[in-house]
N, C-alpha and C positions, 0 to 999 in steps of 0.2 A: 870340541877342542880342535884347534887347527893342527894339521900335520906339519912336521918340520923335517927337513932333510939337510943335514950338515949345518943346522942352526939357522937356516933360511926358510921363512914361512912361504908355502906355496900359495900362489894367487891365480885366480881364473884369468886365462888369456882372453881378451875381448874378442879376438877372432874365433876362438873355440866356442865362446858363448853364442856368438852370432850363428855359427854352424849348428849348434845344438837347437837353437830356437827355430832355425829354418827346417831342420829335420822334423821337429815337433809339428810345425805347420803343415809340412808335406804329409805327415802321417795322418793328421786330422782331415786333410783334403781327400786322401785315399780311403778313409774310413768315415764316410759321412754318417750322420745320425740316422737311425732306422726306428720308425714308430710302428708298433704292431697292435692289433686288436680287431674285434668285431665292430664294424661301424655302428654308432649309436644313432646317426642321422645321415641320410643321403639327400642333400638339398637339391642337386640336379646331376647332370651327367658328368660333371668334372669337379664336384665339391662335396666333401663329406666330413664327418666328425668322428674321431676315435675316442675310446674311453678316456676320461680325464680331461675332456674338453679340447683335445688337440685337433685343430682345424686343418684340413688338408685340401689343397688345390692342386689338381693333376698338372704335372709339368708338360709343356709342349703341345697341349691340345686345347680346343675350345668347343664345348658342347652347347647346343641351343639352350636358352633359358627355360626354366620349368613352365613358364606361361607362353612360350613362343609357339606359333603355329606355322605350318608350311603347306605346300601343295604336293600331293602324291602324283603318281604317273598318269592318273586320269584327270588331274587338275582339281581334285577335291581337297578341301582344307582339312588338315588333321593336326592333332596336338603333338607335334614332333618333339617339343621340349619334354613333355610327359613320357613319351615313348623312350627317349634317351635315359631319363631318370629311372624308369621302370626296368630298362634293360640292364643298367648297372646294378640296381637293387637285386634283381633276380639272379644275375650272374654271381654276385657275392653271397647272397643268401645269408646263412648264419655262420659263414666261414670267417676265420681270422685272416686278415690281410697284412702285408708288410709294405711300408712306405718308406723309401729311401729319399732323404731330403736332398734337393738340388739348390734350393734357395728359400728365402722367406720374403713375402710381399709386404707392401706398406700397411696392410691391414692385419698383419700378424699371422697370416696363414702360412703353413708349411707348404712350399711348392715341392712336389715329390713325384717320383715314379712309384706307383703302387703295383704290387704283384699278388697273385692268388695262387696258393699251392695246388698242384695237380696230383691226381692219384699215382702217377708214375714217378713222383718225387721232383718233377720239374716245377717251374714257376711260370705263370702266365702274366705277361705285362698287360695290366688292365688299361693303361693309357693307350697302348697300341691296339688292343682289342676293341676299344670304343671307336677308334678311327677306322679300323678294318671293317667293322659292322656298319659303318656309315652313320653312326650316332654322334660323331664329333668330327671336327676338322683339325688339320695341323695348324698350330698357333705359331706361324712363322715369324711373328714379331719378336718372339723370344727364342725359338729353336726350330731346327729343321729335322729333328729326329724322326718325325712321323710323316714326312712328305711322301715317302714311298708307300706307306700304308694307305694314305689318303688317295694316291693315284690308283691303287688296286681297287679300293672301294668305289671310286668314281667310275672306273672302267666297267665294273660289274653292276653299276647302278644300284648300289646297296643303300638302304636307309635314306638319308637326306638326299642322296644323289639320284633317287628314283624320279624326282620331280623338280620343284622350284622352291628355293628358300633364301632368306636373308642370312648372310654370314653372321654368326653370333655377335661379333663386335659391332657390326653395322646395326643389328637389331637393338643393341643396348644404347647406341647413340642416336637412333632414329634417323640414320642416314643410309646411303647406298642403294643399290638396285638388286633385286633377286638374282640369284645365279642358278645355273643348271649344270649338269655334267658336261654339256657341250660348250657352254659359254665361259665356264671357269678356266683360268689358266694359272699355273704356278707363279708366273711373273706378275699376274694381276693380284695375287695374294699379297705379295710384299708391298705393293703400292697401296692396297686397301687398308693394311693394318699399320702403316707408318704413323707413329704417334704425333699428335699435334703438339706444337711447341709448348703450349700452356697446360698440357695434360698432367704432367708430373706435379706441377705446382697446384693444380686444381685438386688432384687426389690427395696431396699432402695436406692441403687446407681442410679438405673434408675429414680426413683422419684426425686432424687436430681438433676440429669442431666436435667430432664424436667423442673424443677423449675428454674434452672439457665438459661435455654434458653427461658423461658417465655411460655413453653408448658402448657397444661391443669393442673391446680392445684385445690385444694379444693375450691368449690364455684364459679368456673368460667363458669359453665353452660354446660360443655361437659359431655357426658355419655360414658366413656371409656368402651369398652367391655373387657372381660377377655383376648381375643386374643391380643388386643392392649397393655394391661398392661403386659402380659407375654412376649411379644416381646420387651419390653423396651419402652422408650418414642418415640412417633411419632412427630417429630420435624419440618416437612415440613409444611409451612404455605400456605393454600389455600385461597388466597385473591380474592375478587370481587371488581374491581374498579368502579368509578362513571359511566363509560361507559358500565358497565355490563360485562367487560372482566374478565374471570376466569384465574388468573395467580398464579402460585405457586412459593414460594421462599424457597430455601434450606439454612440451616445454613451457614453463612459466605458470602452469596451473598450480593451485595451492599444495597438492600432494606430490608434485613431480619429484622434487629433490629427495624426499625421504623414501620414495618408492624404489625398492630394489627388485631387479628382475632375476629370477632363477629358472633358466630354461629347462633344467632337469625336472621341474615341477609343471611343465607345460606353459610357462610364461614366455613371452616373446617380445620382440621389437617390431614396430611397424613404420612404414615410410609415409603413410598418410592415414587420415581418419577414415577415409573410405575403405581402405584395406583392412583396418581394424574392425570396422562394422561388418564387413563381408565375412570376416573370420569368426564372428560371433561375440566380439567385445562391444561394450557400450561406454558412453561418456559417464562421468561421475554424476550422482544426483538422481 
């Protein structure tokens, strides 16, 4: 029932309504969503999945891809991508982490700053920790929050900075030259990561193609790595049948459309048939 004063019905003032909506928006921005839980999957040094299928991409940093190799101080090749993945996995262990959302990318992943509770009651910024250990670099295409941490790691020759490596974004695109602690400059970073004019359109087209084929979409529980998203949608379905047989199905094959992928049961998506075979899957028949 409307309230009346002196026989005149009160009405909302448009200006007051605008102010109310603005205040609500400001409150939402000052209190961003926070996602908590023990990771169910750590795909690489900057990508993980929380319970319920919440996919997290660390804000402001870029870690080497899980299959990336680098050179150490002696010039020997080592699996730097696996080192970064293992470092993050070991640091978190079985602890619950808290991830504060900063954005959401075109693949549906929550872009967040994740923290790990410490015994003294404080919280460790995992994004910063990865950069400080030299297991990731500042992703200055999107933010400069971790440039100082990167400079500290570079000066101390930690992790990646002990030798020579391709910057993660160059590795994904198959471009660029290896950098070292001495050859890398902050100004060079900005130039190296400037997006190509067609990149946004290419990524949007890849996401649309994935959605049309039923590939991983927001909230489906997969944690796409940057390598997977940079290369376009991974559309091959790695199914496990009732007998436990691992069979992959390519787009257009007879069983492709009716095959559903449940990653919680060990099923997965592949980017190529070679990748599926290497992981233990076989073609139908």
